NUDREN-605453 format. One record per residue: residue in one letter; x, y, z of N, C-alpha, C in turn. Coordinates in nm, 2 decimals. Example, Ala and Ser with C-alpha at 12.3 -4.5 7.8 and 13.67 -1.06 7.14 Angstrom:
+--------+--------+--------+--------+--------+--------+--------+--------+--------+--------+
: residu :    npx :    npy :    npz :   capx :   capy :   capz :    cpx :    cpy :    cpz :
+--------+--------+--------+--------+--------+--------+--------+--------+--------+--------+
:      A :   1.32 :  -0.57 :   0.78 :   1.23 :  -0.45 :   0.78 :   1.32 :  -0.33 :   0.78 :
:      S :   1.28 :  -0.22 :   0.71 :   1.37 :  -0.11 :   0.71 :   1.29 :   0.00 :   0.79 :
+--------+--------+--------+--------+--------+--------+--------+--------+--------+--------+
END
This chain:
+--------+--------+--------+--------+--------+--------+--------+--------+--------+--------+
: residu :    npx :    npy :    npz :   capx :   capy :   capz :    cpx :    cpy :    cpz :
+--------+--------+--------+--------+--------+--------+--------+--------+--------+--------+
:      X :  -0.46 :  -2.24 :   1.23 :  -0.41 :  -2.14 :   1.11 :  -0.45 :  -2.00 :   1.16 :
:      X :  -0.34 :  -1.91 :   1.14 :  -0.37 :  -1.79 :   1.18 :  -0.48 :  -1.71 :   1.08 :
:      X :  -0.53 :  -1.61 :   1.15 :  -0.65 :  -1.53 :   1.08 :  -0.59 :  -1.49 :   0.94 :
:      X :  -0.69 :  -1.50 :   0.84 :  -0.66 :  -1.46 :   0.70 :  -0.59 :  -1.34 :   0.67 :
:      X :  -0.49 :  -1.33 :   0.61 :  -0.45 :  -1.18 :   0.58 :  -0.42 :  -1.17 :   0.43 :
:      X :  -0.43 :  -1.07 :   0.36 :  -0.42 :  -1.02 :   0.25 :  -0.27 :  -0.95 :   0.22 :
:      X :  -0.22 :  -0.98 :   0.13 :  -0.08 :  -0.89 :   0.12 :  -0.13 :  -0.82 :  -0.04 :
:      X :  -0.12 :  -0.68 :  -0.01 :  -0.16 :  -0.62 :  -0.13 :  -0.05 :  -0.50 :  -0.16 :
:      X :   0.02 :  -0.54 :  -0.30 :   0.13 :  -0.45 :  -0.32 :   0.06 :  -0.33 :  -0.41 :
:      X :   0.08 :  -0.20 :  -0.38 :   0.03 :  -0.09 :  -0.44 :   0.15 :  -0.01 :  -0.51 :
:      X :   0.12 :   0.06 :  -0.60 :   0.21 :   0.16 :  -0.65 :   0.13 :   0.29 :  -0.69 :
:      X :   0.13 :   0.39 :  -0.60 :   0.04 :   0.51 :  -0.64 :   0.14 :   0.64 :  -0.72 :
:      X :   0.09 :   0.66 :  -0.81 :   0.15 :   0.76 :  -0.91 :   0.08 :   0.89 :  -0.92 :
:      X :   0.13 :   0.97 :  -0.87 :   0.06 :   1.12 :  -0.90 :   0.12 :   1.16 :  -1.02 :
:      X :   0.02 :   1.22 :  -1.10 :   0.05 :   1.26 :  -1.26 :   0.03 :   1.43 :  -1.24 :
:      X :   0.10 :   1.49 :  -1.30 :   0.09 :   1.63 :  -1.33 :   0.14 :   1.72 :  -1.24 :
:      X :   0.22 :   1.67 :  -1.13 :   0.29 :   1.74 :  -1.05 :   0.40 :   1.84 :  -1.11 :
:      X :   0.48 :   1.94 :  -1.04 :   0.58 :   2.01 :  -1.10 :   0.72 :   1.94 :  -1.08 :
:      X :   0.72 :   1.81 :  -1.08 :   0.85 :   1.77 :  -1.04 :   0.85 :   1.61 :  -1.08 :
:      X :   0.96 :   1.57 :  -1.12 :   0.98 :   1.42 :  -1.15 :   0.99 :   1.34 :  -1.02 :
:      X :   1.01 :   1.40 :  -0.92 :   1.05 :   1.35 :  -0.78 :   0.91 :   1.30 :  -0.72 :
:      X :   0.88 :   1.20 :  -0.67 :   0.75 :   1.17 :  -0.60 :   0.77 :   1.15 :  -0.44 :
:      X :   0.89 :   1.16 :  -0.39 :   0.92 :   1.10 :  -0.25 :   0.83 :   1.18 :  -0.13 :
:      X :   0.79 :   1.31 :  -0.19 :   0.70 :   1.37 :  -0.10 :   0.56 :   1.31 :  -0.09 :
:      X :   0.52 :   1.27 :  -0.19 :   0.38 :   1.20 :  -0.20 :   0.39 :   1.07 :  -0.16 :
:      X :   0.52 :   0.99 :  -0.17 :   0.52 :   0.87 :  -0.11 :   0.50 :   0.88 :   0.05 :
:      X :   0.57 :   0.97 :   0.09 :   0.58 :   1.00 :   0.25 :   0.44 :   1.03 :   0.29 :
:      X :   0.35 :   1.13 :   0.21 :   0.21 :   1.12 :   0.22 :   0.13 :   0.98 :   0.25 :
:      X :   0.15 :   0.92 :   0.16 :   0.09 :   0.79 :   0.15 :   0.13 :   0.70 :   0.28 :
:      X :   0.25 :   0.71 :   0.31 :   0.28 :   0.63 :   0.42 :   0.22 :   0.70 :   0.56 :
:      X :   0.19 :   0.83 :   0.57 :   0.14 :   0.87 :   0.68 :  -0.02 :   0.84 :   0.69 :
:      X :  -0.07 :   0.83 :   0.57 :  -0.20 :   0.77 :   0.57 :  -0.23 :   0.65 :   0.61 :
:      X :  -0.13 :   0.54 :   0.58 :  -0.13 :   0.40 :   0.62 :  -0.12 :   0.39 :   0.77 :
:      X :   0.00 :   0.47 :   0.81 :   0.02 :   0.47 :   0.95 :  -0.08 :   0.51 :   1.04 :
:      X :  -0.16 :   0.63 :   1.00 :  -0.29 :   0.69 :   1.08 :  -0.39 :   0.57 :   1.08 :
:      X :  -0.40 :   0.48 :   0.98 :  -0.51 :   0.38 :   0.97 :  -0.44 :   0.25 :   1.04 :
:      X :  -0.32 :   0.26 :   1.09 :  -0.29 :   0.15 :   1.15 :  -0.26 :   0.01 :   1.08 :
:      X :  -0.25 :   0.03 :   0.96 :  -0.20 :  -0.06 :   0.84 :  -0.05 :  -0.08 :   0.85 :
:      X :  -0.03 :  -0.22 :   0.86 :   0.11 :  -0.28 :   0.85 :   0.15 :  -0.25 :   0.71 :
:      X :   0.28 :  -0.21 :   0.68 :   0.32 :  -0.20 :   0.53 :   0.46 :  -0.21 :   0.54 :
:      X :   0.51 :  -0.25 :   0.41 :   0.66 :  -0.27 :   0.38 :   0.68 :  -0.19 :   0.27 :
:      X :   0.76 :  -0.09 :   0.27 :   0.81 :  -0.01 :   0.16 :   0.93 :  -0.08 :   0.09 :
:      X :   0.89 :  -0.07 :  -0.04 :   1.01 :  -0.13 :  -0.15 :   1.03 :  -0.01 :  -0.26 :
:      X :   1.14 :  -0.03 :  -0.32 :   1.16 :   0.08 :  -0.43 :   1.05 :   0.14 :  -0.52 :
:      X :   0.96 :   0.04 :  -0.56 :   0.87 :   0.07 :  -0.66 :   0.73 :   0.06 :  -0.63 :
:      X :   0.72 :  -0.04 :  -0.52 :   0.59 :  -0.07 :  -0.46 :   0.58 :  -0.09 :  -0.33 :
:      X :   0.47 :  -0.08 :  -0.24 :   0.45 :  -0.09 :  -0.11 :   0.36 :  -0.21 :  -0.09 :
:      X :   0.40 :  -0.29 :   0.00 :   0.30 :  -0.40 :   0.03 :   0.24 :  -0.38 :   0.18 :
:      X :   0.10 :  -0.40 :   0.16 :   0.04 :  -0.37 :   0.27 :  -0.02 :  -0.50 :   0.34 :
:      X :  -0.03 :  -0.50 :   0.46 :  -0.10 :  -0.64 :   0.51 :  -0.22 :  -0.60 :   0.57 :
:      X :  -0.34 :  -0.66 :   0.52 :  -0.49 :  -0.61 :   0.58 :  -0.55 :  -0.73 :   0.61 :
:      X :  -0.64 :  -0.74 :   0.71 :  -0.71 :  -0.86 :   0.75 :  -0.86 :  -0.85 :   0.66 :
:      X :  -0.91 :  -0.73 :   0.62 :  -1.04 :  -0.74 :   0.55 :  -1.03 :  -0.68 :   0.41 :
:      X :  -1.04 :  -0.74 :   0.31 :  -1.02 :  -0.71 :   0.19 :  -1.12 :  -0.59 :   0.14 :
:      X :  -1.23 :  -0.60 :   0.21 :  -1.34 :  -0.49 :   0.18 :  -1.30 :  -0.37 :   0.21 :
:      X :  -1.19 :  -0.33 :   0.30 :  -1.15 :  -0.21 :   0.34 :  -1.04 :  -0.15 :   0.23 :
:      X :  -1.01 :  -0.23 :   0.14 :  -0.91 :  -0.18 :   0.05 :  -0.97 :  -0.06 :  -0.03 :
:      X :  -1.08 :  -0.05 :  -0.07 :  -1.14 :   0.08 :  -0.15 :  -1.13 :   0.19 :  -0.04 :
:      X :  -1.15 :   0.19 :   0.07 :  -1.15 :   0.30 :   0.17 :  -1.01 :   0.36 :   0.19 :
:      X :  -0.90 :   0.26 :   0.17 :  -0.77 :   0.26 :   0.20 :  -0.71 :   0.36 :   0.08 :
:      X :  -0.75 :   0.30 :  -0.05 :  -0.72 :   0.38 :  -0.15 :  -0.78 :   0.51 :  -0.17 :
:      X :  -0.92 :   0.53 :  -0.13 :  -0.98 :   0.65 :  -0.15 :  -0.91 :   0.76 :  -0.05 :
:      X :  -0.87 :   0.72 :   0.09 :  -0.80 :   0.81 :   0.17 :  -0.68 :   0.84 :   0.11 :
:      X :  -0.60 :   0.76 :   0.05 :  -0.48 :   0.80 :   0.00 :  -0.49 :   0.89 :  -0.11 :
:      X :  -0.60 :   0.89 :  -0.21 :  -0.61 :   0.96 :  -0.31 :  -0.67 :   1.10 :  -0.26 :
:      X :  -0.75 :   1.11 :  -0.16 :  -0.82 :   1.23 :  -0.10 :  -0.68 :   1.31 :  -0.03 :
:      X :  -0.59 :   1.23 :   0.01 :  -0.47 :   1.32 :   0.08 :  -0.40 :   1.36 :  -0.03 :
:      X :  -0.36 :   1.30 :  -0.14 :  -0.29 :   1.34 :  -0.24 :  -0.35 :   1.47 :  -0.32 :
:      X :  -0.50 :   1.46 :  -0.31 :  -0.54 :   1.59 :  -0.39 :  -0.56 :   1.70 :  -0.33 :
:      X :  -0.56 :   1.67 :  -0.18 :  -0.56 :   1.82 :  -0.10 :  -0.42 :   1.87 :  -0.12 :
:      X :  -0.33 :   1.79 :  -0.18 :  -0.17 :   1.84 :  -0.21 :  -0.18 :   1.90 :  -0.35 :
:      X :  -0.30 :   1.91 :  -0.42 :  -0.28 :   1.94 :  -0.56 :  -0.29 :   1.87 :  -0.66 :
:      X :  -0.25 :   1.72 :  -0.64 :  -0.25 :   1.61 :  -0.74 :  -0.39 :   1.60 :  -0.81 :
:      X :  -0.39 :   1.63 :  -0.94 :  -0.51 :   1.63 :  -0.99 :  -0.56 :   1.50 :  -1.06 :
:      X :  -0.45 :   1.39 :  -1.09 :  -0.46 :   1.28 :  -1.15 :  -0.37 :   1.16 :  -1.06 :
:      X :  -0.44 :   1.05 :  -1.03 :  -0.35 :   0.97 :  -0.96 :  -0.38 :   0.84 :  -1.00 :
:      X :  -0.26 :   0.74 :  -1.04 :  -0.28 :   0.60 :  -1.07 :  -0.24 :   0.53 :  -1.00 :
:      X :  -0.33 :   0.42 :  -0.95 :  -0.29 :   0.34 :  -0.87 :  -0.28 :   0.18 :  -0.93 :
:      X :  -0.17 :   0.10 :  -0.91 :  -0.18 :  -0.03 :  -0.95 :  -0.16 :  -0.11 :  -0.82 :
:      X :  -0.22 :  -0.22 :  -0.83 :  -0.23 :  -0.32 :  -0.73 :  -0.22 :  -0.45 :  -0.77 :
:      X :  -0.16 :  -0.54 :  -0.68 :  -0.16 :  -0.68 :  -0.68 :  -0.20 :  -0.72 :  -0.54 :
:      X :  -0.30 :  -0.82 :  -0.57 :  -0.36 :  -0.88 :  -0.42 :  -0.32 :  -1.02 :  -0.41 :
:      X :  -0.25 :  -1.06 :  -0.32 :  -0.20 :  -1.19 :  -0.28 :  -0.30 :  -1.26 :  -0.17 :
:      X :  -0.39 :  -1.34 :  -0.20 :  -0.50 :  -1.41 :  -0.12 :  -0.46 :  -1.56 :  -0.11 :
:      X :  -0.37 :  -1.58 :  -0.03 :  -0.34 :  -1.71 :   0.00 :  -0.43 :  -1.77 :   0.12 :
:      X :  -0.47 :  -1.88 :   0.11 :  -0.57 :  -1.94 :   0.18 :  -0.51 :  -2.08 :   0.25 :
:      X :  -0.40 :  -2.14 :   0.21 :  -0.35 :  -2.28 :   0.25 :  -0.25 :  -2.27 :   0.35 :
:      X :  -0.19 :  -2.14 :   0.37 :  -0.11 :  -2.12 :   0.48 :  -0.09 :  -1.98 :   0.51 :
:      X :   0.00 :  -1.95 :   0.62 :   0.02 :  -1.81 :   0.67 :   0.05 :  -1.72 :   0.54 :
:      X :   0.00 :  -1.60 :   0.54 :   0.03 :  -1.51 :   0.44 :   0.04 :  -1.36 :   0.52 :
:      X :   0.17 :  -1.35 :   0.53 :   0.21 :  -1.21 :   0.61 :   0.35 :  -1.17 :   0.55 :
:      X :   0.36 :  -1.04 :   0.58 :   0.48 :  -0.97 :   0.55 :   0.60 :  -1.05 :   0.60 :
:      X :   0.61 :  -1.08 :   0.74 :   0.71 :  -1.13 :   0.81 :   0.74 :  -1.28 :   0.76 :
:      X :   0.63 :  -1.35 :   0.72 :   0.64 :  -1.50 :   0.67 :   0.74 :  -1.50 :   0.54 :
:      X :   0.68 :  -1.40 :   0.45 :   0.74 :  -1.39 :   0.31 :   0.89 :  -1.35 :   0.31 :
:      X :   0.92 :  -1.26 :   0.40 :   1.05 :  -1.20 :   0.43 :   1.15 :  -1.33 :   0.47 :
:      X :   1.09 :  -1.40 :   0.58 :   1.16 :  -1.51 :   0.64 :   1.21 :  -1.62 :   0.53 :
:      X :   1.09 :  -1.64 :   0.45 :   1.11 :  -1.74 :   0.34 :   1.22 :  -1.71 :   0.24 :
:      X :   1.26 :  -1.59 :   0.22 :   1.34 :  -1.54 :   0.13 :   1.48 :  -1.48 :   0.18 :
:      X :   1.47 :  -1.50 :   0.32 :   1.60 :  -1.45 :   0.39 :   1.73 :  -1.54 :   0.35 :
:      X :   1.84 :  -1.48 :   0.33 :   1.96 :  -1.57 :   0.29 :   2.05 :  -1.56 :   0.39 :
+--------+--------+--------+--------+--------+--------+--------+--------+--------+--------+
END
């Protein structure tokens, strides 16, 4: 079996900005993920991360929050769903292949 991967869906919501648009902040989140070397898959409402070590998740979220705070965001709500599958491969590619039409 391949090394265990965790799939984590996150939605990071900056609150109290001067606009209803959040694309600027989403791009900043993606830059944090890229800088940390984290594989991710963007979707319209959430982003799926593929990580090897679940204990790093707190540091990832902290880096995201710190980056947004530096841009003036005063409140950030993060919603997460963690997929910890241990009976077979758990990767972004595997899931996408499984649903491909």
